[in-house]
N, C-alpha and C positions, 0 to 999 in steps of 0.2 A: 504494500500501500504506499502512496505516495506523500512525504510528510511536510505536507504544504508549509505550516506555521514550521517547521525545522529548517526549513529553504528561505524563507523570508528571513529568520533568525541569524542565521547562517550568512548570509547575504550583508543584511545590519550588522554583524560584527566586522567583516572586513573592512564594510567601508571605517564602520567605529574606527578600527586599527590603521588605516589609511590616515582617515583624517590627522588622526594623532600627529604621526609624520608629516604629512602635506598644509594642514592647516590652509584645505580649499575656503575661500570666499568667492564674494559675487567676479571676482577678476580672473576667476580659474575654471578654466574646463574637466570634466572627468569624463571620459572617454568608458562603455561600459560593453563588454565581446561578451557574450554568452552565448552554448547552445543547449536549449533546454533538451535537445536529447541527449547528450552527457548527463545533463544533472538527473536525467531516470534511468542512467545506466545504457542508454544505445549509442551508434557511433553516432556524430555529426553530422548532422542532416539529412537525419535518417526514420527519425520518428518523433519530433515537433510537440513539444506540451504545452496547450497554453494554460493549463493548472500552474505550473511551472514557472512559465514566463509572468502569469500574473503575478506569483510571491517575491520572484527577484524585482520585478519593475515597480511594485506595492515598495520593497525596501528601499530603491534608489531616490525613489521619488519624495517617501517622507524623510530621507537623509537629505536631500538638496534642498527640501523646503525651511529643514532646522537651519542649514547650515549655509543657503542662499548660493550657490554652487553652481554652474551652467553643466548641461549634461548632454550625451552624445551618447546613441547607442546604435553600434555598428550594425549595419546590414549586413548579410550572407552574401556568398558568392556573387550570387545570381542578379544581383542589384551593385555588382561591383566594391562592397565592401563603404556602400552609402552609408550617412550616417542619420540618424532621425536624432533632430533638435526642435526647440522651441523657436518661432520667431524670429525672439525676440534675441536670442542668440548668434543666429545667422545676422543679426544686423550688427548687435555690440562687434563682432570678432570677423568683420566682415568675410565672411562665407560667401562660398558660391553656392547655390542653389541647384537643383535638378529636380527633375517630375519623374517622379513615381508614386505611387504607394503600395507600401513592402504589407504583403501577404504570407502565410507561414511555408509556401510553398517559394516565395521569392522575396526573401528577406528575414525570412525566421520567425519562429515564436514570439522571442524578446522584441525583435522591432518591431514588427506589426502589434503588439500589443503596445506598446513603449506608444507608436504612432495614434494610437486608439486613447490612448492616457494623456496624451499631453492637451494643453490648451491649444496651440497654435503650430500645430507640428509642420515641418518640413524635412526635404532634404537637402544636407550638403553634401557635396563632392568629396571634399576633405575636408581634413581639420590637422590642428597642431596640439593636443591635450596636454597639460600641464601634469596628467596623473591618470593610468588608467587600472581596471580591472578588468579579467580575462578569465571567464567559467568555461570551461571547457573547452582549451586551446583553442580558441578561437584567430589569434594571431591580431593583434591590436598594435604590435609597434609602428606599423606607417602609422597611424594616427597619434603618437606619441613626438611631444617635440624633441631633435636630436641627441639629446644626454638623457638617456633613461636609466634608473638608479629601481634595482629591483628593493621591493620592499618584501620581507617574509612575512608571510599571515601566522596566525597563531593554531589556523585549521586550516587543514591542505585540500576539501573539499569541499563542495556544496553539492549535496545531493551526491551522486554518484562523478560529477563532473572536478578535475584538476584545478585549482584555482592560483594564480598567481597577479601579482600587483609591481607597481613600480610607480615611483614619481618624478619629475624630467628635472634638470638645475638648468643654468646658463652653460654655455662652453668655458670653461678655463681658457685663457689667450695669453701667449707671452711666451717666455722662454723662464731662461735658469734667474733672475732676476724682476719677472712676476711676480706681485704682491697681490693676493685675493682676500687677505683680511685686512680691514683697518682697525 
């Protein structure tokens, strides 16, 4: 039996752990890549679960509302990994809009659930997020800023899906004489 409260709680737990490290605010984007198939113990892209997707999206949006950060939900490969965001996120960060409506078979269960859950959902072609959570090895790296630093969650999975997280930092430039902290 699917433990939906457990999925919501585990998702919220990893967000809280990432938030402790990243201190995300209205100036930041958190990218979420999630395979509901992997969460329920199936191969990615094979058995999407609207229930598991809803549990994940619920936790993410509750954290967004609490901390004020922006969120982007990665679509699957059938929509070229476009991202579901609020229209104000698109405007705030100068993102390029693309046209499609994610559905479970083209976009994925999590992205399609997010699209239906946001106030003014749109798709952005690409972003450079400040932090990310990957649930089920969906490979969110293409949506993170260039210098990503892993954050190890205290739990290793949500449902049956492997979880990884990262924050980003500015590039360190210079050489032997460069100073990075004043």
